[in-house]
Backbone as JSON Lines, residues from 0, in Angstrom:
{"i":0,"aa":"X","n":[123.33,132.79,112.08],"ca":[122.66,131.41,111.6],"c":[122.11,130.89,112.93]}
{"i":1,"aa":"X","n":[120.73,130.31,112.86],"ca":[120.14,129.76,114.05],"c":[120.57,128.3,114.07]}
{"i":2,"aa":"X","n":[120.3,127.64,115.17],"ca":[120.6,126.32,115.37],"c":[119.57,125.39,114.63]}
{"i":3,"aa":"X","n":[118.5,125.92,114.35],"ca":[117.52,124.98,113.4],"c":[117.86,124.98,112.15]}
{"i":4,"aa":"X","n":[118.49,125.95,111.43],"ca":[118.88,125.96,110.15],"c":[119.97,124.94,109.82]}
{"i":5,"aa":"X","n":[120.92,124.58,110.81],"ca":[122.0,123.73,110.53],"c":[121.91,122.33,111.17]}
{"i":6,"aa":"X","n":[120.69,122.01,111.34],"ca":[120.44,120.73,112.0],"c":[120.63,119.49,111.01]}
{"i":7,"aa":"X","n":[121.39,118.57,111.1],"ca":[121.48,117.46,110.44],"c":[121.32,116.1,111.27]}
{"i":8,"aa":"X","n":[120.56,115.25,110.8],"ca":[120.42,114.04,111.58],"c":[121.44,112.96,111.1]}
{"i":9,"aa":"X","n":[122.17,112.27,111.81],"ca":[123.1,111.39,111.31],"c":[122.29,110.09,110.8]}
{"i":10,"aa":"X","n":[122.85,109.46,109.9],"ca":[122.19,108.16,109.29],"c":[122.21,107.14,110.48]}
{"i":11,"aa":"X","n":[121.29,106.08,110.46],"ca":[121.32,105.13,111.45],"c":[122.58,104.23,111.46]}
{"i":12,"aa":"X","n":[122.97,103.87,112.54],"ca":[124.22,102.96,112.62],"c":[123.94,101.64,111.89]}
{"i":13,"aa":"X","n":[125.02,101.22,111.25],"ca":[124.91,99.92,110.4],"c":[124.46,98.73,111.32]}
{"i":14,"aa":"X","n":[124.66,98.9,112.63],"ca":[124.32,97.68,113.47],"c":[122.83,97.48,113.56]}
{"i":15,"aa":"X","n":[122.06,98.59,113.33],"ca":[120.58,98.66,113.35],"c":[119.96,97.96,112.08]}
{"i":16,"aa":"X","n":[120.76,98.03,110.91],"ca":[120.32,97.47,109.73],"c":[120.44,95.94,109.67]}
{"i":17,"aa":"X","n":[121.41,95.49,110.5],"ca":[121.78,94.18,110.51],"c":[120.56,93.24,110.89]}
{"i":18,"aa":"X","n":[119.97,93.61,112.08],"ca":[118.85,92.64,112.41],"c":[117.59,92.81,111.54]}
{"i":19,"aa":"X","n":[117.44,93.9,110.85],"ca":[116.37,94.09,109.94],"c":[116.62,93.07,108.75]}
{"i":20,"aa":"X","n":[117.94,93.17,108.09],"ca":[118.11,92.3,107.08],"c":[118.1,90.82,107.45]}
{"i":21,"aa":"X","n":[118.65,90.38,108.55],"ca":[118.58,89.16,108.99],"c":[117.12,88.49,109.14]}
{"i":22,"aa":"X","n":[116.29,89.39,109.73],"ca":[114.8,89.03,109.88],"c":[114.23,88.83,108.47]}
{"i":23,"aa":"X","n":[114.52,89.84,107.38],"ca":[113.83,89.67,106.32],"c":[114.4,88.39,105.48]}
{"i":24,"aa":"X","n":[115.77,88.0,105.7],"ca":[116.22,86.78,105.13],"c":[115.54,85.46,105.67]}
{"i":25,"aa":"X","n":[115.38,85.52,107.08],"ca":[114.72,84.37,107.78],"c":[113.35,84.24,107.34]}
{"i":26,"aa":"X","n":[112.63,85.36,107.14],"ca":[111.17,85.09,106.63],"c":[111.05,84.64,105.21]}
{"i":27,"aa":"X","n":[112.03,85.08,104.45],"ca":[112.11,84.81,103.04],"c":[112.4,83.23,102.97]}
{"i":28,"aa":"X","n":[113.3,82.82,103.82],"ca":[113.74,81.28,103.71],"c":[112.59,80.5,104.21]}
{"i":29,"aa":"X","n":[111.78,81.01,105.13],"ca":[110.62,80.14,105.63],"c":[109.59,80.1,104.47]}
{"i":30,"aa":"X","n":[109.45,81.08,103.83],"ca":[108.42,81.0,102.82],"c":[108.89,80.05,101.68]}
{"i":31,"aa":"X","n":[110.08,79.91,101.39],"ca":[110.43,78.97,100.38],"c":[110.51,77.65,100.97]}
{"i":32,"aa":"X","n":[110.69,77.32,102.09],"ca":[110.66,75.98,102.53],"c":[109.3,75.39,102.94]}
{"i":33,"aa":"X","n":[108.3,76.19,102.82],"ca":[106.91,75.84,103.09],"c":[106.47,75.59,104.44]}
{"i":34,"aa":"X","n":[107.28,76.03,105.44],"ca":[107.05,75.87,106.97],"c":[105.73,76.51,107.23]}
{"i":35,"aa":"X","n":[105.31,76.1,108.37],"ca":[103.98,76.78,108.91],"c":[104.15,78.22,109.29]}
{"i":36,"aa":"X","n":[105.39,78.6,109.63],"ca":[105.66,80.08,109.91],"c":[105.45,81.11,108.81]}
{"i":37,"aa":"X","n":[105.47,80.55,107.59],"ca":[105.33,81.41,106.48],"c":[103.9,81.55,106.26]}
{"i":38,"aa":"X","n":[103.37,82.95,106.13],"ca":[101.97,83.1,105.92],"c":[101.87,83.74,104.4]}
{"i":39,"aa":"X","n":[100.81,83.23,103.74],"ca":[100.62,83.75,102.48],"c":[100.12,85.03,102.49]}
{"i":40,"aa":"X","n":[100.34,85.83,101.36],"ca":[99.8,87.2,101.31],"c":[98.3,87.2,101.04]}
{"i":41,"aa":"X","n":[97.51,88.11,101.48],"ca":[96.07,88.2,101.3],"c":[95.84,88.1,99.73]}
{"i":42,"aa":"X","n":[94.81,87.3,99.55],"ca":[94.35,87.28,98.13],"c":[92.92,87.99,97.98]}
{"i":43,"aa":"X","n":[93.03,88.91,96.8],"ca":[91.94,89.62,96.59],"c":[91.29,89.47,95.24]}
{"i":44,"aa":"X","n":[90.16,89.03,95.01],"ca":[89.68,88.72,93.69],"c":[88.39,89.64,93.47]}
{"i":45,"aa":"X","n":[88.38,90.22,92.27],"ca":[87.3,90.98,91.88],"c":[86.43,90.47,90.82]}
{"i":46,"aa":"X","n":[85.38,90.28,90.94],"ca":[84.21,89.66,89.97],"c":[83.19,90.8,89.56]}
{"i":47,"aa":"X","n":[82.83,90.57,88.42],"ca":[81.65,91.45,87.93],"c":[80.27,90.67,88.39]}
{"i":48,"aa":"X","n":[79.51,91.7,88.78],"ca":[78.16,91.31,89.09],"c":[77.33,90.36,87.94]}
{"i":49,"aa":"X","n":[76.74,89.31,88.29],"ca":[76.28,88.46,87.42],"c":[77.13,87.5,86.58]}
{"i":50,"aa":"X","n":[78.52,87.55,86.9],"ca":[79.33,86.59,86.09],"c":[79.38,85.35,87.07]}
{"i":51,"aa":"X","n":[80.03,84.42,86.53],"ca":[80.41,83.21,87.4],"c":[81.98,83.32,87.75]}
{"i":52,"aa":"X","n":[82.31,82.63,88.88],"ca":[83.59,82.77,89.44],"c":[84.0,81.46,89.92]}
{"i":53,"aa":"X","n":[85.29,81.11,89.69],"ca":[85.84,79.91,90.08],"c":[87.03,80.07,91.0]}
{"i":54,"aa":"X","n":[87.03,79.75,92.24],"ca":[88.17,80.04,93.19],"c":[88.67,78.85,93.61]}
{"i":55,"aa":"X","n":[90.22,78.73,93.38],"ca":[90.79,77.57,93.6],"c":[91.18,77.38,95.06]}
{"i":56,"aa":"X","n":[91.29,76.4,95.68],"ca":[91.62,76.09,97.09],"c":[93.16,75.86,97.11]}
{"i":57,"aa":"X","n":[93.98,77.05,97.17],"ca":[95.48,77.12,96.92],"c":[96.2,76.53,98.33]}
{"i":58,"aa":"X","n":[96.08,75.15,98.56],"ca":[96.91,74.64,99.72],"c":[97.72,73.46,99.01]}
{"i":59,"aa":"X","n":[98.8,73.32,99.87],"ca":[99.73,72.25,99.32],"c":[99.37,70.96,99.79]}
{"i":60,"aa":"X","n":[99.93,69.85,99.11],"ca":[99.76,68.49,99.58],"c":[98.44,67.88,99.22]}
{"i":61,"aa":"X","n":[98.29,66.75,99.5],"ca":[97.08,65.98,99.03],"c":[96.04,65.86,100.32]}
{"i":62,"aa":"X","n":[94.79,66.21,99.93],"ca":[93.75,66.37,101.03],"c":[92.46,65.42,100.69]}
{"i":63,"aa":"X","n":[91.94,64.77,101.75],"ca":[90.85,64.0,101.67],"c":[89.63,64.72,101.59]}
{"i":64,"aa":"X","n":[89.49,65.82,102.22],"ca":[88.18,66.54,102.3],"c":[88.49,68.18,102.28]}
{"i":65,"aa":"X","n":[87.81,68.88,101.54],"ca":[87.78,70.26,101.29],"c":[86.44,70.82,101.58]}
{"i":66,"aa":"X","n":[86.35,71.86,102.32],"ca":[85.04,72.61,102.63],"c":[85.39,74.04,102.45]}
{"i":67,"aa":"X","n":[84.23,74.73,102.12],"ca":[84.39,76.19,101.97],"c":[83.34,76.85,102.92]}
{"i":68,"aa":"X","n":[83.87,77.89,103.49],"ca":[82.97,78.83,104.35],"c":[82.99,80.18,103.99]}
{"i":69,"aa":"X","n":[81.82,80.87,104.08],"ca":[81.77,82.28,103.82],"c":[82.14,83.22,105.03]}
{"i":70,"aa":"X","n":[82.11,84.39,104.98],"ca":[82.41,85.3,106.03],"c":[81.41,85.19,107.28]}
{"i":71,"aa":"X","n":[80.15,84.59,106.95],"ca":[79.22,84.43,108.0],"c":[79.46,83.06,108.71]}
{"i":72,"aa":"X","n":[80.4,82.31,108.23],"ca":[80.71,81.02,108.83],"c":[79.84,79.8,108.3]}
{"i":73,"aa":"X","n":[79.08,80.16,107.18],"ca":[78.16,79.0,106.7],"c":[79.12,78.13,105.85]}
{"i":74,"aa":"X","n":[78.77,76.88,105.93],"ca":[79.41,75.95,104.96],"c":[78.83,75.96,103.72]}
{"i":75,"aa":"X","n":[79.63,76.14,102.62],"ca":[79.01,76.29,101.27],"c":[78.96,75.04,100.43]}
{"i":76,"aa":"X","n":[78.17,75.04,99.51],"ca":[78.05,73.86,98.65],"c":[76.93,72.75,98.98]}
{"i":77,"aa":"X","n":[76.42,73.12,100.17],"ca":[75.39,72.26,100.52],"c":[73.99,72.78,100.43]}
{"i":78,"aa":"X","n":[73.0,72.14,99.66],"ca":[71.55,72.59,99.62],"c":[71.44,73.85,98.85]}
{"i":79,"aa":"X","n":[72.19,74.13,98.12],"ca":[72.09,75.39,97.18],"c":[72.66,75.18,95.87]}
{"i":80,"aa":"X","n":[72.35,75.98,94.88],"ca":[72.6,75.86,93.61],"c":[73.57,77.09,93.22]}
{"i":81,"aa":"X","n":[73.79,78.13,94.22],"ca":[74.69,79.17,94.1],"c":[76.04,78.79,94.2]}
{"i":82,"aa":"X","n":[76.5,78.01,95.06],"ca":[77.77,77.62,95.43],"c":[78.12,76.19,95.18]}
{"i":83,"aa":"X","n":[79.05,75.7,94.42],"ca":[79.2,74.31,94.01],"c":[80.82,74.16,94.28]}
{"i":84,"aa":"X","n":[81.06,72.96,94.93],"ca":[82.3,72.65,95.12],"c":[82.92,71.61,93.97]}
{"i":85,"aa":"X","n":[83.85,71.87,93.37],"ca":[84.34,70.9,92.25],"c":[85.06,69.88,92.82]}
{"i":86,"aa":"X","n":[85.44,68.84,92.01],"ca":[85.98,67.8,92.5],"c":[87.37,68.05,93.03]}
{"i":87,"aa":"X","n":[88.06,69.08,92.31],"ca":[89.48,69.37,92.67],"c":[89.49,70.35,93.88]}
{"i":88,"aa":"X","n":[88.24,70.69,94.46],"ca":[88.2,71.57,95.59],"c":[87.91,73.05,95.33]}
{"i":89,"aa":"X","n":[87.72,73.44,94.09],"ca":[87.54,74.73,93.75],"c":[86.07,75.16,93.94]}
{"i":90,"aa":"X","n":[85.99,76.21,94.57],"ca":[84.52,76.82,94.69],"c":[84.06,77.51,93.44]}
{"i":91,"aa":"X","n":[82.94,77.17,92.8],"ca":[82.34,77.69,91.69],"c":[81.05,78.57,92.26]}
{"i":92,"aa":"X","n":[80.99,79.78,92.09],"ca":[79.94,80.72,92.36],"c":[79.46,80.94,90.96]}
{"i":93,"aa":"X","n":[78.06,80.46,90.88],"ca":[77.37,80.44,89.63],"c":[77.1,81.82,89.05]}
{"i":94,"aa":"X","n":[76.47,82.58,89.84],"ca":[76.04,83.97,89.61],"c":[76.37,84.84,90.72]}
{"i":95,"aa":"X","n":[77.5,85.58,90.59],"ca":[78.02,86.48,91.68],"c":[76.96,87.58,91.78]}
{"i":96,"aa":"X","n":[76.62,88.04,92.92],"ca":[75.86,89.14,93.16],"c":[76.48,89.94,94.31]}
{"i":97,"aa":"X","n":[76.1,91.17,94.52],"ca":[76.67,91.96,95.38],"c":[76.75,91.38,96.82]}
{"i":98,"aa":"X","n":[75.79,90.76,97.15],"ca":[75.78,90.12,98.59],"c":[76.74,89.08,98.77]}
{"i":99,"aa":"X","n":[77.37,88.5,97.64],"ca":[78.35,87.45,97.77],"c":[79.59,88.17,98.12]}
{"i":100,"aa":"X","n":[79.96,89.48,98.3],"ca":[81.22,89.88,98.62],"c":[81.69,89.69,100.08]}
{"i":101,"aa":"X","n":[82.85,89.5,100.14],"ca":[83.27,89.05,101.57],"c":[84.6,88.15,101.49]}
{"i":102,"aa":"X","n":[84.85,87.45,102.61],"ca":[85.87,86.44,102.74],"c":[85.34,85.04,102.55]}
{"i":103,"aa":"X","n":[86.14,84.33,101.79],"ca":[85.81,82.75,101.64],"c":[87.07,82.05,102.13]}
{"i":104,"aa":"X","n":[86.84,81.01,102.86],"ca":[88.03,80.32,103.51],"c":[87.83,78.82,103.1]}
{"i":105,"aa":"X","n":[88.78,78.36,102.49],"ca":[88.9,76.91,102.22],"c":[89.66,76.06,103.21]}
{"i":106,"aa":"X","n":[88.99,75.27,103.75],"ca":[89.59,74.25,104.85],"c":[89.76,72.88,104.32]}
{"i":107,"aa":"X","n":[91.18,72.56,104.13],"ca":[91.51,71.19,103.59],"c":[92.06,70.41,104.73]}
{"i":108,"aa":"X","n":[91.65,69.04,104.77],"ca":[92.17,68.34,105.87],"c":[92.56,66.76,105.27]}
{"i":109,"aa":"X","n":[93.37,66.1,105.88],"ca":[93.65,64.71,105.26],"c":[93.5,63.63,106.19]}
{"i":110,"aa":"X","n":[93.77,62.45,106.02],"ca":[93.58,61.42,107.1],"c":[94.6,61.5,108.15]}
{"i":111,"aa":"X","n":[95.68,62.21,108.0],"ca":[96.74,62.32,109.17],"c":[96.52,63.27,110.14]}
{"i":112,"aa":"X","n":[95.34,64.12,109.9],"ca":[94.96,65.12,110.86],"c":[95.56,66.47,110.35]}
{"i":113,"aa":"X","n":[96.3,66.73,109.41],"ca":[96.82,67.95,108.85],"c":[95.73,68.76,108.21]}
{"i":114,"aa":"X","n":[95.54,69.89,108.68],"ca":[94.38,70.85,108.14],"c":[95.09,72.14,107.8]}
{"i":115,"aa":"X","n":[94.73,72.55,106.64],"ca":[95.38,73.79,106.06],"c":[94.14,74.79,105.63]}
{"i":116,"aa":"X","n":[94.31,76.02,105.78],"ca":[93.34,77.01,105.52],"c":[93.86,77.98,104.33]}
{"i":117,"aa":"X","n":[92.91,78.39,103.57],"ca":[93.34,79.44,102.43],"c":[92.2,80.34,102.37]}
{"i":118,"aa":"X","n":[92.4,81.58,102.73],"ca":[91.32,82.72,102.57],"c":[91.48,83.64,101.25]}
{"i":119,"aa":"X","n":[90.23,83.8,100.87],"ca":[90.23,84.72,99.64],"c":[89.29,85.73,99.84]}
{"i":120,"aa":"X","n":[89.52,87.11,99.62],"ca":[88.42,88.11,99.66],"c":[88.01,88.47,98.33]}
{"i":121,"aa":"X","n":[86.64,88.35,98.17],"ca":[85.99,88.54,97.12],"c":[85.28,89.93,97.02]}
{"i":122,"aa":"X","n":[85.7,90.76,95.89],"ca":[85.03,92.04,95.89],"c":[84.17,92.02,94.57]}
{"i":123,"aa":"X","n":[82.93,92.51,94.66],"ca":[82.04,92.51,93.56],"c":[81.98,93.91,92.78]}
{"i":124,"aa":"X","n":[82.25,93.8,91.61],"ca":[82.16,95.16,90.82],"c":[80.69,95.35,90.35]}
{"i":125,"aa":"X","n":[80.13,96.51,90.55],"ca":[78.73,96.73,90.04],"c":[78.69,96.9,88.52]}
{"i":126,"aa":"X","n":[77.66,96.15,87.96],"ca":[77.62,96.38,86.51],"c":[76.57,97.47,86.22]}
{"i":127,"aa":"X","n":[76.79,98.14,85.2],"ca":[75.8,99.1,84.86],"c":[74.63,98.54,84.02]}
{"i":128,"aa":"X","n":[73.6,98.7,84.51],"ca":[72.29,98.11,83.88],"c":[71.68,98.7,82.63]}
{"i":129,"aa":"X","n":[72.36,100.08,82.42],"ca":[71.79,100.77,81.34],"c":[70.56,101.47,81.49]}
{"i":130,"aa":"X","n":[70.09,101.62,82.85],"ca":[68.83,102.17,83.12],"c":[69.04,103.86,83.28]}
{"i":131,"aa":"X","n":[70.33,104.17,83.48],"ca":[70.68,105.61,83.76],"c":[70.24,106.37,82.46]}
{"i":132,"aa":"X","n":[70.51,106.04,81.24],"ca":[69.95,106.69,80.01],"c":[68.41,106.83,80.09]}
{"i":133,"aa":"X","n":[67.85,105.7,80.38],"ca":[66.37,105.64,80.45],"c":[65.86,106.65,81.35]}
{"i":134,"aa":"X","n":[66.41,106.77,82.67],"ca":[65.92,107.67,83.6],"c":[66.18,109.11,83.09]}
{"i":135,"aa":"X","n":[67.24,109.47,82.49],"ca":[67.63,110.76,81.92],"c":[66.61,111.09,80.82]}
{"i":136,"aa":"X","n":[66.29,110.08,79.99],"ca":[65.42,110.43,78.93],"c":[63.88,110.72,79.59]}
{"i":137,"aa":"X","n":[63.44,110.02,80.5],"ca":[62.06,110.3,81.24],"c":[62.24,111.55,81.72]}
{"i":138,"aa":"X","n":[63.3,111.94,82.51],"ca":[63.36,113.21,83.08],"c":[63.2,114.43,81.99]}
{"i":139,"aa":"X","n":[64.08,114.35,81.14],"ca":[64.0,115.34,79.84],"c":[62.72,115.57,79.35]}
{"i":140,"aa":"X","n":[61.93,114.37,79.04],"ca":[60.62,114.39,78.48],"c":[59.62,115.11,79.55]}
{"i":141,"aa":"X","n":[59.74,114.81,80.76],"ca":[58.76,115.4,81.8],"c":[59.01,116.81,81.85]}
{"i":142,"aa":"X","n":[60.26,117.18,81.68],"ca":[60.89,118.64,81.86],"c":[60.19,119.42,80.63]}
{"i":143,"aa":"X","n":[60.28,118.69,79.5],"ca":[59.76,119.46,78.29],"c":[58.29,119.52,78.26]}
{"i":144,"aa":"X","n":[57.46,118.63,78.83],"ca":[56.14,118.72,78.85],"c":[55.71,119.84,79.83]}
{"i":145,"aa":"X","n":[56.39,119.89,81.0],"ca":[56.05,120.8,82.03],"c":[56.3,122.32,81.33]}
{"i":146,"aa":"X","n":[57.36,122.42,80.59],"ca":[57.76,123.9,79.99],"c":[56.57,124.03,78.95]}
{"i":147,"aa":"X","n":[56.25,123.2,78.17],"ca":[55.19,123.42,77.23],"c":[53.79,123.75,77.88]}
{"i":148,"aa":"X","n":[53.58,123.12,79.01],"ca":[52.31,123.48,79.68],"c":[52.34,124.93,80.34]}
{"i":149,"aa":"X","n":[53.34,125.12,80.87],"ca":[53.57,126.39,81.42],"c":[53.59,127.56,80.47]}
{"i":150,"aa":"X","n":[54.18,127.41,79.35],"ca":[54.08,128.38,78.17],"c":[52.68,128.57,77.63]}
{"i":151,"aa":"X","n":[51.93,127.34,77.67],"ca":[50.49,127.63,77.23],"c":[49.56,128.26,78.26]}
{"i":152,"aa":"X","n":[49.99,128.29,79.45],"ca":[49.33,129.22,80.33],"c":[49.84,130.62,80.45]}
{"i":153,"aa":"X","n":[50.88,130.81,80.14],"ca":[51.49,132.26,80.07],"c":[51.06,133.04,78.83]}
{"i":154,"aa":"X","n":[51.01,132.32,77.73],"ca":[50.65,133.17,76.39],"c":[49.37,133.77,76.52]}
{"i":155,"aa":"X","n":[48.28,133.17,77.15],"ca":[46.9,133.81,77.2],"c":[47.06,135.0,78.15]}
{"i":156,"aa":"X","n":[47.76,134.92,79.29],"ca":[47.99,135.85,80.19],"c":[48.77,137.05,79.64]}
{"i":157,"aa":"X","n":[49.87,136.67,78.86],"ca":[50.7,137.73,78.39],"c":[49.87,138.6,77.36]}
{"i":158,"aa":"X","n":[49.01,137.96,76.48],"ca":[48.18,138.6,75.5],"c":[47.15,139.63,76.14]}
{"i":159,"aa":"X","n":[46.53,139.14,77.39],"ca":[45.6,140.02,77.97],"c":[46.45,141.16,78.57]}
{"i":160,"aa":"X","n":[47.66,141.12,79.02],"ca":[48.39,142.4,79.53],"c":[48.66,143.26,78.35]}
{"i":161,"aa":"X","n":[48.78,142.87,77.07],"ca":[49.16,143.65,75.93],"c":[48.03,144.48,75.38]}
{"i":162,"aa":"X","n":[46.72,143.98,75.69],"ca":[45.61,144.97,75.36],"c":[45.45,146.29,75.97]}
{"i":163,"aa":"X","n":[45.14,147.29,75.24],"ca":[44.98,148.54,75.87],"c":[43.63,148.76,76.72]}
């Protein structure tokens, strides 16, 4: 019997598991008490192309001003009808297009100087326009016409070869 066949790795010592468990409890406690050390998990939203989308600004506490920024850094809701900021701070995208995909960040601030951010990643699902069936039909008609024209050219040639 070779030494490779009888190799067994011992389980990790219990002392190594203790820091991992303590760290997990510490981060879970921070998430419950709302401290700044707790980070929210990333939020991903999927919208269908052409639909409207309402994205809430999920920050805690009262805020005097709320602004939304896209992944290019542009402030949204000003001078455009595509993005509208509701009174409650939610971002309304009236007609989602494929170009709207990316990250949106809500920046909420109050008079005491407290500022909170909330980021959402928007994914846009392509909608089928129904033109696929149209293009397949056009291709089949073009193929049929081509075959008929080729057959019309071959029949006289074939009949001339049959004559003695």
